[in-house]
C-alpha positions in Angstrom: 0.0 0.0 0.0 1.4 3.3 -1.1 1.1 6.3 1.3 1.9 10.0 0.6 2.5 11.9 3.8 1.8 15.7 4.0 4.3 18.0 5.7 2.0 20.0 7.9 -0.4 19.2 10.8 -3.9 18.5 9.7 -5.9 20.4 8.3 -3.2 22.8 7.1 -2.0 22.5 3.5 0.9 25.1 3.6 2.8 27.1 6.2 3.9 30.7 6.7 6.7 32.0 9.0 9.0 35.0 9.2 12.6 35.5 10.2 12.9 39.2 11.1 16.3 40.9 11.5 16.5 43.7 14.0 18.4 46.2 11.7 17.4 49.8 12.1 14.8 48.9 14.7 13.7 50.5 17.9 11.3 49.4 20.6 8.3 51.4 19.3 8.5 50.1 15.7 9.1 46.5 16.8 6.0 46.7 19.1 3.9 48.3 16.3 4.7 45.7 13.7 4.4 42.8 16.1 1.1 44.0 17.5 -0.2 43.9 13.9 1.3 40.4 13.2 0.1 38.8 16.4 -3.4 40.2 16.0 -3.6 38.2 12.8 -2.3 35.0 14.4 1.1 35.4 12.7 4.0 34.5 15.0 7.3 35.8 13.6 10.8 35.0 14.8 12.6 38.3 15.7 16.4 37.9 15.5 17.9 40.3 18.0 21.3 41.7 19.0 22.6 41.7 22.6 25.2 44.4 22.6 26.0 47.7 21.0 29.0 47.1 18.6 32.5 47.6 19.8 34.2 46.8 16.5 33.6 47.6 12.9 31.9 45.0 10.7 34.2 43.0 8.4 37.9 42.1 8.2 38.9 42.9 4.7 36.5 45.9 4.2 35.9 47.8 7.4 32.2 48.9 7.5 30.3 51.0 10.0 28.2 48.7 12.2 24.4 48.7 11.6 22.3 50.7 14.0 19.4 49.1 15.8 17.9 48.2 19.2 19.8 45.7 21.4 18.8 43.6 24.4 20.9 45.7 26.7 18.3 48.4 26.2 15.7 47.9 28.9 12.7 49.1 26.9 13.5 46.9 23.9 14.3 43.9 26.2 10.9 44.3 27.8 9.2 44.4 24.4 11.0 41.1 23.5 9.9 39.4 26.7 6.4 40.5 26.0 6.6 39.1 22.5 7.6 35.7 23.8 4.7 35.7 26.2 2.3 36.5 23.3 3.6 33.7 21.1 6.4 35.2 19.0 10.0 33.8 19.1 13.2 35.7 19.8 16.1 34.4 17.8 19.6 35.8 17.2 21.1 38.1 14.7 24.5 37.6 16.2 25.9 39.1 19.4 26.2 42.6 17.9 26.3 44.4 14.5 30.1 44.6 14.6 32.7 41.8 14.7 32.7 39.8 17.9 35.5 37.8 19.5 35.1 34.4 20.9 34.7 35.7 24.5 32.1 38.3 23.3 30.1 35.5 21.6 30.3 33.3 24.7 29.0 36.1 27.0 26.5 37.4 24.5 24.8 34.0 24.1 24.6 33.6 27.9 23.1 37.1 28.4 20.6 36.6 25.5 19.0 33.7 27.4 19.1 35.5 30.7 17.6 38.7 29.4 14.6 37.3 27.5 14.1 34.2 29.6 14.7 31.6 26.9 17.8 30.8 24.8 17.6 31.3 21.1 17.3 28.4 18.7 17.5 30.2 15.4 20.3 32.5 14.1 20.5 34.7 11.0 24.1 35.9 10.6 24.6 39.7 10.2 26.2 40.8 6.9 30.0 40.7 7.1 30.6 39.8 10.8 34.0 38.1 11.2 32.5 35.4 13.4 30.0 34.2 10.8 30.4 30.4 10.1 31.1 29.2 6.6 29.9 32.5 5.1 30.4 34.0 1.6 32.6 31.8 -0.6 33.6 29.8 2.5 30.4 27.9 2.2 31.5 26.1 -1.0 34.2 23.5 -1.1 34.3 23.7 -4.9 37.0 26.0 -6.3 35.0 26.6 -9.4 31.9 27.8 -7.4 34.1 29.9 -5.2 35.6 31.6 -8.2 32.1 32.3 -9.6 31.0 33.7 -6.3 34.0 36.0 -6.2 33.2 37.3 -9.7 29.4 37.6 -9.4 29.0 38.7 -5.7 31.2 41.7 -4.9 30.6 41.4 -1.1 32.0 37.8 -1.2 35.6 39.1 -0.9 35.1 39.5 2.8 36.7 37.0 5.2 34.8 34.9 7.7 36.5 33.1 10.5 34.0 31.8 13.0 34.8 28.2 12.0 38.6 28.6 12.0 40.1 27.4 15.3 43.2 29.6 14.8 41.2 32.8 14.7 40.3 35.2 17.6 36.8 35.1 16.1 36.5 31.3 16.3 33.1 30.4 17.9 31.9 27.3 16.0 31.7 25.1 19.0 29.7 27.7 20.9 27.3 28.2 18.0 26.9 24.4 17.6 26.0 24.0 21.3 23.4 26.9 21.2 21.6 27.0 17.8 19.6 24.3 16.0 18.9 26.3 12.8 21.0 28.7 10.8 19.7 30.7 7.8 21.7 30.3 4.6 20.2 30.6 1.1 17.5 33.0 0.0 15.1 32.3 -2.9 12.9 34.4 -5.1 10.2 31.7 -5.2 7.5 32.1 -2.6 7.6 28.4 -1.9 11.1 27.9 -0.6 10.6 24.1 -0.5 10.3 24.1 -4.3 13.9 25.1 -4.5 15.3 23.6 -1.2 13.1 20.6 -0.4 15.7 19.0 1.8 15.7 21.8 4.4 16.6 21.8 7.2 19.8 20.0 6.2 23.1 19.2 7.7 26.5 19.2 5.9 29.2 16.8 7.2 32.0 19.1 6.0 30.5 22.0 8.1 30.2 20.4 11.5 29.6 23.5 13.5 26.2 24.1 12.1 23.5 21.6 13.1 21.0 22.5 10.4 20.8 25.0 7.6 17.6 26.5 6.2 16.5 28.9 3.4 14.1 31.8 3.2 12.2 33.9 0.7 14.0 37.3 0.4 12.9 40.7 -1.0 10.9 42.1 1.9 8.1 44.3 0.4 8.6 42.9 -3.1 7.7 39.4 -1.7 4.6 40.9 0.0 3.5 42.4 -3.3 3.5 38.9 -4.9 1.1 37.5 -2.3 -2.3 36.9 -3.9 -5.1 34.4 -3.6 -3.7 32.6 -6.6 -0.1 32.4 -5.3 -1.4 31.1 -1.9 -3.6 28.5 -3.8 -0.4 27.4 -5.5 1.4 27.1 -2.2 -1.4 24.9 -0.9 -1.3 22.7 -3.9 2.4 22.2 -3.5 2.2 21.5 0.2 4.6 24.4 0.4 6.3 26.8 2.8 6.4 30.6 2.6 9.3 31.4 5.0 9.8 35.2 4.6 13.2 36.8 5.4 12.5 40.4 6.4 13.5 43.6 8.2 10.1 44.4 9.5 10.9 47.3 11.9 12.9 49.0 9.1 10.7 48.4 6.1 7.2 47.4 7.2 6.4 50.2 9.6 7.2 53.9 9.9 8.0 56.0 12.9 4.4 56.9 13.4 3.6 53.2 13.9 1.8 52.9 10.5 2.0 49.5 8.8 2.8 49.7 5.1 -0.4 49.1 3.0 1.2 46.3 1.0 2.1 44.5 4.2 -1.4 45.0 5.6 -2.9 43.5 2.4 -0.5 40.5 2.2 -0.6 39.5 5.8 -4.4 39.9 6.1 -4.8 37.6 3.1 -2.5 35.0 4.6 -4.3 35.3 8.0 -7.6 34.7 6.3 -6.5 31.3 5.0 -7.7 28.5 7.3 -5.5 26.1 5.4 -2.3 28.0 6.4 -0.2 27.0 9.4 1.3 30.2 10.9 3.9 29.5 13.5 7.4 30.3 14.8 10.3 29.4 12.6 11.8 26.9 15.0 8.4 25.0 15.2 8.1 25.0 11.4 11.6 23.6 11.0 11.1 21.1 13.8 8.1 19.7 11.9 9.9 19.7 8.6 12.9 17.8 10.1 10.7 15.2 11.7 8.6 14.7 8.6 11.7 14.5 6.5 13.0 11.7 8.7 9.7 9.8 8.8 10.0 6.3 7.2 7.1 4.9 5.3 7.5 1.2 4.4 4.9 0.0 1.9 3.6 -3.5 2.4 1.3 -5.8 0.5 -1.5 -5.6 3.0 -0.7 -2.2 4.5 2.3 -0.1 5.5 4.5 0.7 8.5 5.1 4.4 9.4 8.2 4.8 11.6 9.2 8.0 13.5 12.9 7.7 14.4 13.1 11.2 15.8 12.7 12.7 19.3 9.7 14.7 18.1 6.1 13.5 18.8 4.4 14.0 15.5 0.7 15.0 15.8 -2.1 15.3 13.3 -0.1 13.6 10.5 -2.0 13.7 7.3 -1.6 11.3 4.4 -3.3 10.0 1.2 -3.5 6.5 0.0 -6.5 6.3 -2.4 -8.5 4.0 -0.2 -12.0 4.2 1.5 -10.7 3.2 4.9 -7.6 2.2 6.8 -7.3 0.1 10.0 -4.6 1.2 12.4 -3.0 -1.1 14.9 -5.3 -1.6 17.8 -8.3 -1.8 15.5 -9.1 1.9 15.0 -10.7 2.5 11.7 -9.6 5.6 9.9 -11.6 7.2 7.1 -10.6 10.1 4.8 -12.2 13.5 4.8 -14.0 14.9 1.7 -10.6 15.6 0.1 -9.4 12.1 0.6 -7.0 12.9 3.5 -6.5 10.5 6.4 -5.2 11.7 9.8 -3.0 9.9 12.3 -3.6 11.8 15.6 -0.2 10.9 16.9 3.0 9.1 16.1 5.1 8.9 19.3 8.9 9.6 19.2 11.1 6.6 18.5 8.1 4.4 17.5 6.3 2.9 14.6 2.6 2.6 13.6 1.3 -0.2 11.4 -1.6 0.5 9.0 -3.7 -2.2 7.4 -6.0 -2.3 4.4 -8.8 -4.1 6.2 -9.9 -5.8 9.4 -9.0 -9.1 7.9 -5.4 -8.0 7.3 -5.2 -6.7 10.9 -6.5 -10.0 12.2 -3.8 -11.8 10.3 -1.3 -9.3 11.9 1.1 -9.3 9.0 1.3 -5.9 7.3 4.2 -7.2 5.1 2.2 -10.0 3.4 4.0 -11.6 0.4 5.1 -10.0 -2.8 4.2 -11.1 -6.3 7.8 -12.0 -7.0 8.0 -14.1 -3.9 4.8 -15.9 -4.9 6.3 -16.6 -8.4 9.5 -17.9 -6.8 7.5 -20.3 -4.6 5.4 -21.5 -7.5 8.7 -22.3 -9.4 9.9 -24.1 -6.3 6.6 -26.1 -6.3 7.2 -27.1 -10.0 10.8 -28.0 -9.1 9.5 -30.2 -6.2 7.0 -32.0 -8.5 9.7 -32.6 -11.1 12.0 -34.0 -8.4 9.2 -36.1 -7.0 8.5 -37.5 -10.5 12.1 -38.4 -10.9 12.3 -40.0 -7.5 9.2 -42.0 -8.2 10.6 -43.4 -11.4 13.8 -44.3 -9.7 12.0 -46.0 -6.9 9.9 -48.1 -9.3 13.0 -49.2 -11.2 14.7 -50.3 -7.9 11.5 -52.2 -6.9 11.4 -54.0 -10.3 15.1 -55.0 -10.0 14.4 -56.4 -6.5 11.2 -58.2 -7.2 12.1 -60.0 -10.4 15.2 -62.0 -9.0 13.2 -63.0 -6.0 10.4 -64.3 -8.1 12.8 -66.4 -10.2 14.2 -68.1 -7.0 10.8 -69.0 -5.8 9.8 -70.6 -9.1 13.0 -72.6 -9.3 12.4 -74.1 -5.8 8.9 -75.2 -6.7 10.1 -77.1 -9.8 12.7 -78.8 -7.6 10.0 -80.1 -5.3 
């Protein structure tokens, strides 16, 4: 039985999330744009700085650090704690907008958790910070691709040393211990999974990052492309619209007015009952667990295995049948769209699904394959041929034994 599993919890058909960098922000603008988002049920991930910068940004090309609110500012820190209480997420945009030494990173990550009450799980590196991991051309191990990046992306000439143990900016082990998800690529397509279906993904040659993920770039331009048609397409593709934005800088003005294009796009997304709107870490947790789900088709059913530490709830799937029987005897029936729902697949466990009550009673979801049946039939033919050969051999032996004996008995009678 073939089963096609959906990515999102039932009844959602696509997901929407936001990674929001804190560049050019202040407490008032952050509060305004997040009041708007949370009122619509949208739960962004705000990536914050901890300190005001002490160094310039970059090694090769010194740049002025970006301005913006930091968690050391009491008013902004209070806003961030309030956002967490209301369902938003506070991630990291690095320790500061300037270069940060190993010790600064260590202290900054510790203070981040202490100030807002929960440690960050998501990080979006800031521009040209020296402590960024595998950034710029450093990401690629191919000399050809690195050459192309140097030619096509002027800012790639910067140096990044967060993953180099000999550098004062080395912090890879600290980042690995703290963050689950690190933003990497940006797409133009609204459905980031259409370009990067493997996200979140790990790379063995970049051990200091647990998992990379991608986002949809372009801020306001991405919002302008949101329409009923584009959202229908996302739903059809079981897709993810994960927006990478600078909301306090570009989505709201100093008078706390939300840009009309943002109001229109976010209101349209909010109105969709088939859209799962959640924090970035929750969305990526779900993607990672679903990606690792193992579906083993069997002749009379299938086995769905969850090898991860995440309890998967409301798992939706299609299989083109009128009913399915779960282990334990629970009969599952599809909704009007042909979607079945498994209420829960516990962590580190498996669930067997059967085509019928008869298959459940037999208790063998594997059954037997057509090839195996053919092989056994050939074995049966072979057995019959061997039996026939053995039968003939036996008859010949019996004949050889009986005939001499008969001759002896006849001779004895004549003698009498």
